[in-house]
N, CA, C and O atoms as a GROMACS GRO file, in nm:
protein
  376
    1UNK      N    1   1.545  -0.309  -2.759
    1UNK     CA    2   1.441  -0.257  -2.674
    1UNK      C    3   1.483  -0.116  -2.630
    1UNK      O    4   1.598  -0.094  -2.593
    2UNK      N    5   1.392  -0.023  -2.635
    2UNK     CA    6   1.419   0.115  -2.599
    2UNK      C    7   1.448   0.126  -2.450
    2UNK      O    8   1.392   0.052  -2.368
    3UNK      N    9   1.535   0.220  -2.415
    3UNK     CA   10   1.572   0.240  -2.275
    3UNK      C   11   1.451   0.273  -2.189
    3UNK      O   12   1.443   0.228  -2.074
    4UNK      N   13   1.357   0.350  -2.242
    4UNK     CA   14   1.239   0.385  -2.163
    4UNK      C   15   1.155   0.262  -2.130
    4UNK      O   16   1.094   0.254  -2.023
    5UNK      N   17   1.152   0.166  -2.222
    5UNK     CA   18   1.079   0.041  -2.197
    5UNK      C   19   1.148  -0.039  -2.087
    5UNK      O   20   1.083  -0.096  -1.999
    6UNK      N   21   1.280  -0.044  -2.094
    6UNK     CA   22   1.357  -0.115  -1.991
    6UNK      C   23   1.336  -0.048  -1.856
    6UNK      O   24   1.314  -0.115  -1.755
    7UNK      N   25   1.343   0.085  -1.853
    7UNK     CA   26   1.322   0.158  -1.728
    7UNK      C   27   1.182   0.132  -1.670
    7UNK      O   28   1.167   0.114  -1.550
    8UNK      N   29   1.082   0.131  -1.757
    8UNK     CA   30   0.944   0.107  -1.712
    8UNK      C   31   0.930  -0.033  -1.653
    8UNK      O   32   0.861  -0.052  -1.553
    9UNK      N   33   0.994  -0.130  -1.714
    9UNK     CA   34   0.987  -0.267  -1.664
    9UNK      C   35   1.059  -0.282  -1.531
    9UNK      O   36   1.013  -0.353  -1.441
   10UNK      N   37   1.173  -0.215  -1.518
   10UNK     CA   38   1.246  -0.219  -1.392
   10UNK      C   39   1.164  -0.152  -1.281
   10UNK      O   40   1.162  -0.200  -1.168
   11UNK      N   41   1.099  -0.043  -1.314
   11UNK     CA   42   1.014   0.027  -1.217
   11UNK      C   43   0.898  -0.062  -1.173
   11UNK      O   44   0.868  -0.071  -1.054
   12UNK      N   45   0.833  -0.128  -1.269
   12UNK     CA   46   0.723  -0.219  -1.236
   12UNK      C   47   0.773  -0.333  -1.147
   12UNK      O   48   0.705  -0.370  -1.052
   13UNK      N   49   0.888  -0.387  -1.176
   13UNK     CA   50   0.944  -0.496  -1.095
   13UNK      C   51   0.970  -0.448  -0.952
   13UNK      O   52   0.944  -0.522  -0.857
   14UNK      N   53   1.020  -0.326  -0.936
   14UNK     CA   54   1.045  -0.272  -0.802
   14UNK      C   55   0.914  -0.254  -0.725
   14UNK      O   56   0.908  -0.286  -0.606
   15UNK      N   57   0.811  -0.204  -0.792
   15UNK     CA   58   0.682  -0.188  -0.727
   15UNK      C   59   0.624  -0.323  -0.686
   15UNK      O   60   0.574  -0.338  -0.574
   16UNK      N   61   0.632  -0.420  -0.775
   16UNK     CA   62   0.577  -0.553  -0.745
   16UNK      C   63   0.654  -0.620  -0.632
   16UNK      O   64   0.595  -0.688  -0.548
   17UNK      N   65   0.785  -0.602  -0.629
   17UNK     CA   66   0.864  -0.660  -0.521
   17UNK      C   67   0.822  -0.601  -0.386
   17UNK      O   68   0.813  -0.672  -0.287
   18UNK      N   69   0.797  -0.470  -0.384
   18UNK     CA   70   0.754  -0.405  -0.260
   18UNK      C   71   0.619  -0.458  -0.215
   18UNK      O   72   0.590  -0.460  -0.096
   19UNK      N   73   0.535  -0.500  -0.309
   19UNK     CA   74   0.403  -0.554  -0.277
   19UNK      C   75   0.408  -0.702  -0.239
   19UNK      O   76   0.305  -0.760  -0.204
   20UNK      N   77   0.525  -0.761  -0.247
   20UNK     CA   78   0.539  -0.905  -0.231
   20UNK      C   79   0.544  -0.958  -0.089
   20UNK      O   80   0.592  -1.070  -0.068
   21UNK      N   81   0.498  -0.883   0.008
   21UNK     CA   82   0.496  -0.933   0.145
   21UNK      C   83   0.359  -0.901   0.206
   21UNK      O   84   0.311  -0.789   0.194
   22UNK      N   85   0.297  -0.999   0.272
   22UNK     CA   86   0.163  -0.976   0.328
   22UNK      C   87   0.156  -0.858   0.427
   22UNK      O   88   0.056  -0.788   0.431
   23UNK      N   89   0.260  -0.837   0.504
   23UNK     CA   90   0.258  -0.725   0.600
   23UNK      C   91   0.255  -0.591   0.526
   23UNK      O   92   0.188  -0.498   0.569
   24UNK      N   93   0.329  -0.581   0.416
   24UNK     CA   94   0.329  -0.457   0.339
   24UNK      C   95   0.194  -0.433   0.273
   24UNK      O   96   0.148  -0.319   0.263
   25UNK      N   97   0.130  -0.539   0.228
   25UNK     CA   98  -0.005  -0.524   0.172
   25UNK      C   99  -0.102  -0.476   0.279
   25UNK      O  100  -0.189  -0.394   0.252
   26UNK      N  101  -0.088  -0.528   0.400
   26UNK     CA  102  -0.174  -0.486   0.510
   26UNK      C  103  -0.150  -0.340   0.547
   26UNK      O  104  -0.244  -0.266   0.577
   27UNK      N  105  -0.024  -0.299   0.546
   27UNK     CA  106   0.008  -0.158   0.573
   27UNK      C  107  -0.056  -0.069   0.467
   27UNK      O  108  -0.114   0.035   0.501
   28UNK      N  109  -0.047  -0.108   0.342
   28UNK     CA  110  -0.108  -0.028   0.234
   28UNK      C  111  -0.260  -0.023   0.248
   28UNK      O  112  -0.321   0.081   0.226
   29UNK      N  113  -0.319  -0.135   0.285
   29UNK     CA  114  -0.464  -0.137   0.305
   29UNK      C  115  -0.503  -0.042   0.418
   29UNK      O  116  -0.601   0.032   0.407
   30UNK      N  117  -0.427  -0.045   0.524
   30UNK     CA  118  -0.454   0.043   0.638
   30UNK      C  119  -0.439   0.190   0.597
   30UNK      O  120  -0.525   0.273   0.629
   31UNK      N  121  -0.332   0.222   0.526
   31UNK     CA  122  -0.309   0.360   0.484
   31UNK      C  123  -0.415   0.407   0.384
   31UNK      O  124  -0.446   0.526   0.378
   32UNK      N  125  -0.469   0.316   0.306
   32UNK     CA  126  -0.569   0.354   0.206
   32UNK      C  127  -0.694   0.412   0.271
   32UNK      O  128  -0.766   0.490   0.208
   33UNK      N  129  -0.720   0.377   0.394
   33UNK     CA  130  -0.838   0.426   0.463
   33UNK      C  131  -0.814   0.552   0.545
   33UNK      O  132  -0.902   0.595   0.620
   34UNK      N  133  -0.696   0.611   0.532
   34UNK     CA  134  -0.660   0.729   0.610
   34UNK      C  135  -0.588   0.832   0.525
   34UNK      O  136  -0.529   0.801   0.422
   35UNK      N  137  -0.595   0.955   0.571
   35UNK     CA  138  -0.518   1.060   0.503
   35UNK      C  139  -0.371   1.050   0.541
   35UNK      O  140  -0.283   1.068   0.456
   36UNK      N  141  -0.344   1.022   0.667
   36UNK     CA  142  -0.208   1.012   0.716
   36UNK      C  143  -0.207   0.939   0.851
   36UNK      O  144  -0.307   0.940   0.922
   37UNK      N  145  -0.095   0.877   0.885
   37UNK     CA  146  -0.081   0.816   1.017
   37UNK      C  147   0.066   0.794   1.046
   37UNK      O  148   0.151   0.803   0.957
   38UNK      N  149   0.096   0.766   1.171
   38UNK     CA  150   0.234   0.746   1.213
   38UNK      C  151   0.266   0.596   1.219
   38UNK      O  152   0.177   0.512   1.209
   39UNK      N  153   0.393   0.566   1.234
   39UNK     CA  154   0.436   0.428   1.248
   39UNK      C  155   0.368   0.364   1.369
   39UNK      O  156   0.327   0.248   1.363
   40UNK      N  157   0.356   0.439   1.477
   40UNK     CA  158   0.290   0.387   1.598
   40UNK      C  159   0.146   0.347   1.572
   40UNK      O  160   0.098   0.248   1.627
   41UNK      N  161   0.075   0.426   1.488
   41UNK     CA  162  -0.062   0.390   1.452
   41UNK      C  163  -0.065   0.255   1.380
   41UNK      O  164  -0.150   0.170   1.407
   42UNK      N  165   0.029   0.238   1.290
   42UNK     CA  166   0.035   0.114   1.211
   42UNK      C  167   0.073  -0.004   1.300
   42UNK      O  168   0.016  -0.112   1.287
   43UNK      N  169   0.169   0.017   1.390
   43UNK     CA  170   0.210  -0.089   1.483
   43UNK      C  171   0.091  -0.136   1.564
   43UNK      O  172   0.079  -0.255   1.594
   44UNK      N  173   0.002  -0.044   1.600
   44UNK     CA  174  -0.116  -0.079   1.677
   44UNK      C  175  -0.215  -0.166   1.601
   44UNK      O  176  -0.303  -0.226   1.662
   45UNK      N  177  -0.202  -0.173   1.470
   45UNK     CA  178  -0.292  -0.251   1.387
   45UNK      C  179  -0.236  -0.386   1.344
   45UNK      O  180  -0.310  -0.472   1.295
   46UNK      N  181  -0.107  -0.405   1.363
   46UNK     CA  182  -0.042  -0.528   1.315
   46UNK      C  183   0.023  -0.604   1.430
   46UNK      O  184   0.066  -0.543   1.528
   47UNK      N  185   0.030  -0.735   1.418
   47UNK     CA  186   0.095  -0.814   1.523
   47UNK      C  187   0.246  -0.823   1.498
   47UNK      O  188   0.305  -0.931   1.500
   48UNK      N  189   0.308  -0.706   1.476
   48UNK     CA  190   0.450  -0.700   1.445
   48UNK      C  191   0.519  -0.599   1.535
   48UNK      O  192   0.457  -0.504   1.583
   49UNK      N  193   0.647  -0.620   1.557
   49UNK     CA  194   0.726  -0.527   1.637
   49UNK      C  195   0.743  -0.396   1.561
   49UNK      O  196   0.736  -0.392   1.438
   50UNK      N  197   0.765  -0.289   1.635
   50UNK     CA  198   0.784  -0.157   1.575
   50UNK      C  199   0.899  -0.158   1.476
   50UNK      O  200   0.889  -0.097   1.369
   51UNK      N  201   1.008  -0.226   1.509
   51UNK     CA  202   1.124  -0.229   1.419
   51UNK      C  203   1.090  -0.300   1.288
   51UNK      O  204   1.139  -0.261   1.182
   52UNK      N  205   1.007  -0.402   1.293
   52UNK     CA  206   0.964  -0.475   1.173
   52UNK      C  207   0.876  -0.386   1.087
   52UNK      O  208   0.893  -0.381   0.965
   53UNK      N  209   0.781  -0.318   1.149
   53UNK     CA  210   0.694  -0.227   1.075
   53UNK      C  211   0.777  -0.117   1.011
   53UNK      O  212   0.754  -0.081   0.895
   54UNK      N  213   0.874  -0.063   1.084
   54UNK     CA  214   0.960   0.042   1.028
   54UNK      C  215   1.034  -0.006   0.905
   54UNK      O  216   1.048   0.068   0.807
   55UNK      N  217   1.082  -0.130   0.909
   55UNK     CA  218   1.152  -0.185   0.792
   55UNK      C  219   1.058  -0.199   0.673
   55UNK      O  220   1.097  -0.169   0.560
   56UNK      N  221   0.937  -0.245   0.696
   56UNK     CA  222   0.839  -0.257   0.588
   56UNK      C  223   0.803  -0.119   0.532
   56UNK      O  224   0.786  -0.103   0.411
   57UNK      N  225   0.790  -0.020   0.619
   57UNK     CA  226   0.762   0.117   0.574
   57UNK      C  227   0.876   0.168   0.487
   57UNK      O  228   0.852   0.237   0.388
   58UNK      N  229   0.999   0.135   0.523
   58UNK     CA  230   1.115   0.177   0.443
   58UNK      C  231   1.109   0.117   0.303
   58UNK      O  232   1.134   0.187   0.205
   59UNK      N  233   1.076  -0.010   0.294
   59UNK     CA  234   1.066  -0.076   0.162
   59UNK      C  235   0.959  -0.008   0.078
   59UNK      O  236   0.980   0.020  -0.040
   60UNK      N  237   0.844   0.018   0.138
   60UNK     CA  238   0.733   0.082   0.065
   60UNK      C  239   0.770   0.224   0.024
   60UNK      O  240   0.735   0.269  -0.086
   61UNK      N  241   0.838   0.295   0.111
   61UNK     CA  242   0.880   0.432   0.079
   61UNK      C  243   0.986   0.432  -0.030
   61UNK      O  244   0.980   0.514  -0.122
   62UNK      N  245   1.085   0.342  -0.021
   62UNK     CA  246   1.189   0.333  -0.124
   62UNK      C  247   1.132   0.302  -0.261
   62UNK      O  248   1.184   0.346  -0.363
   63UNK      N  249   1.023   0.224  -0.263
   63UNK     CA  250   0.958   0.190  -0.390
   63UNK      C  251   0.870   0.306  -0.439
   63UNK      O  252   0.825   0.306  -0.553
   64UNK      N  253   0.846   0.403  -0.352
   64UNK     CA  254   0.764   0.516  -0.390
   64UNK      C  255   0.615   0.497  -0.370
   64UNK      O  256   0.535   0.580  -0.413
   65UNK      N  257   0.576   0.387  -0.306
   65UNK     CA  258   0.434   0.359  -0.286
   65UNK      C  259   0.374   0.441  -0.172
   65UNK      O  260   0.253   0.464  -0.169
   66UNK      N  261   0.458   0.484  -0.079
   66UNK     CA  262   0.411   0.571   0.028
   66UNK      C  263   0.508   0.689   0.038
   66UNK      O  264   0.620   0.684  -0.011
   67UNK      N  265   0.462   0.793   0.102
   67UNK     CA  266   0.547   0.908   0.131
   67UNK      C  267   0.541   0.934   0.281
   67UNK      O  268   0.440   0.906   0.346
   68UNK      N  269   0.649   0.987   0.333
   68UNK     CA  270   0.656   1.020   0.475
   68UNK      C  271   0.686   1.167   0.493
   68UNK      O  272   0.779   1.221   0.434
   69UNK      N  273   0.606   1.231   0.574
   69UNK     CA  274   0.622   1.372   0.604
   69UNK      C  275   0.673   1.383   0.748
   69UNK      O  276   0.604   1.344   0.842
   70UNK      N  277   0.792   1.435   0.764
   70UNK     CA  278   0.852   1.445   0.896
   70UNK      C  279   0.790   1.561   0.972
   70UNK      O  280   0.795   1.676   0.930
   71UNK      N  281   0.733   1.526   1.086
   71UNK     CA  282   0.677   1.624   1.180
   71UNK      C  283   0.731   1.586   1.317
   71UNK      O  284   0.665   1.518   1.395
   72UNK      N  285   0.855   1.632   1.345
   72UNK     CA  286   0.924   1.585   1.466
   72UNK      C  287   0.832   1.583   1.588
   72UNK      O  288   0.754   1.675   1.609
   73UNK      N  289   0.842   1.478   1.668
   73UNK     CA  290   0.939   1.368   1.657
   73UNK      C  291   0.887   1.251   1.574
   73UNK      O  292   0.941   1.141   1.583
   74UNK      N  293   0.784   1.272   1.493
   74UNK     CA  294   0.722   1.162   1.418
   74UNK      C  295   0.736   1.180   1.267
   74UNK      O  296   0.768   1.288   1.217
   75UNK      N  297   0.710   1.071   1.199
   75UNK     CA  298   0.694   1.074   1.054
   75UNK      C  299   0.551   1.029   1.026
   75UNK      O  300   0.508   0.923   1.072
   76UNK      N  301   0.479   1.109   0.951
   76UNK     CA  302   0.341   1.075   0.913
   76UNK      C  303   0.343   1.017   0.772
   76UNK      O  304   0.398   1.078   0.681
   77UNK      N  305   0.284   0.900   0.756
   77UNK     CA  306   0.286   0.830   0.628
   77UNK      C  307   0.150   0.838   0.560
   77UNK      O  308   0.046   0.844   0.624
   78UNK      N  309   0.154   0.837   0.427
   78UNK     CA  310   0.032   0.828   0.348
   78UNK      C  311   0.066   0.762   0.215
   78UNK      O  312   0.183   0.753   0.175
   79UNK      N  313  -0.038   0.715   0.146
   79UNK     CA  314  -0.019   0.653   0.015
   79UNK      C  315   0.028   0.758  -0.085
   79UNK      O  316  -0.011   0.874  -0.078
   80UNK      N  317   0.110   0.714  -0.178
   80UNK     CA  318   0.146   0.796  -0.293
   80UNK      C  319   0.050   0.754  -0.404
   80UNK      O  320   0.077   0.661  -0.479
   81UNK      N  321  -0.060   0.824  -0.413
   81UNK     CA  322  -0.165   0.785  -0.508
   81UNK      C  323  -0.118   0.790  -0.652
   81UNK      O  324  -0.165   0.712  -0.735
   82UNK      N  325  -0.027   0.878  -0.683
   82UNK     CA  326   0.028   0.885  -0.819
   82UNK      C  327   0.103   0.756  -0.853
   82UNK      O  328   0.095   0.707  -0.966
   83UNK      N  329   0.175   0.700  -0.755
   83UNK     CA  330   0.246   0.574  -0.778
   83UNK      C  331   0.148   0.460  -0.804
   83UNK      O  332   0.176   0.372  -0.885
   84UNK      N  333   0.033   0.462  -0.736
   84UNK     CA  334  -0.066   0.356  -0.758
   84UNK      C  335  -0.130   0.369  -0.896
   84UNK      O  336  -0.163   0.268  -0.959
   85UNK      N  337  -0.148   0.490  -0.942
   85UNK     CA  338  -0.198   0.510  -1.078
   85UNK      C  339  -0.097   0.457  -1.180
   85UNK      O  340  -0.133   0.392  -1.277
   86UNK      N  341   0.030   0.486  -1.155
   86UNK     CA  342   0.138   0.434  -1.240
   86UNK      C  343   0.138   0.282  -1.240
   86UNK      O  344   0.152   0.219  -1.345
   87UNK      N  345   0.121   0.223  -1.123
   87UNK     CA  346   0.118   0.078  -1.112
   87UNK      C  347   0.001   0.019  -1.188
   87UNK      O  348   0.017  -0.081  -1.258
   88UNK      N  349  -0.116   0.081  -1.176
   88UNK     CA  350  -0.234   0.032  -1.250
   88UNK      C  351  -0.209   0.034  -1.401
   88UNK      O  352  -0.241  -0.062  -1.471
   89UNK      N  353  -0.154   0.144  -1.450
   89UNK     CA  354  -0.127   0.155  -1.594
   89UNK      C  355  -0.025   0.050  -1.640
   89UNK      O  356  -0.041  -0.011  -1.745
   90UNK      N  357   0.079   0.031  -1.559
   90UNK     CA  358   0.185  -0.063  -1.597
   90UNK      C  359   0.132  -0.206  -1.600
   90UNK      O  360   0.164  -0.283  -1.690
   91UNK      N  361   0.050  -0.242  -1.501
   91UNK     CA  362  -0.007  -0.378  -1.498
   91UNK      C  363  -0.105  -0.397  -1.614
   91UNK      O  364  -0.108  -0.503  -1.676
   92UNK      N  365  -0.184  -0.295  -1.642
   92UNK     CA  366  -0.280  -0.304  -1.753
   92UNK      C  367  -0.209  -0.319  -1.886
   92UNK      O  368  -0.263  -0.379  -1.979
   93UNK      N  369  -0.088  -0.266  -1.897
   93UNK     CA  370  -0.014  -0.274  -2.022
   93UNK      C  371   0.051  -0.411  -2.044
   93UNK      O  372   0.100  -0.440  -2.153
   94UNK      N  373   0.052  -0.494  -1.941
   94UNK     CA  374   0.109  -0.629  -1.957
   94UNK      C  375   0.025  -0.703  -2.054
   94UNK      O  376   0.053  -0.819  -2.084
   0.00000   0.00000   0.00000
């Protein structure tokens, strides 16, 4: 198997793992309806502690599904639409 195929499969697995929690799916749904928002905005929409939301945001950011723009003292989050296009193509190729 070619290295690029292995890399693509590992990337897809990482994206799918990041999507594997209901809270992260809810965060993505919330972000999909906005250009940008802060962790505090997201905390206001979910029945979760700020620290829990921050951890979920980290997982989504590490997977590349969201990006964070630091605007001290806050970080503004938004979807990485390019990553979602990549995800769509990878799933369609299954």
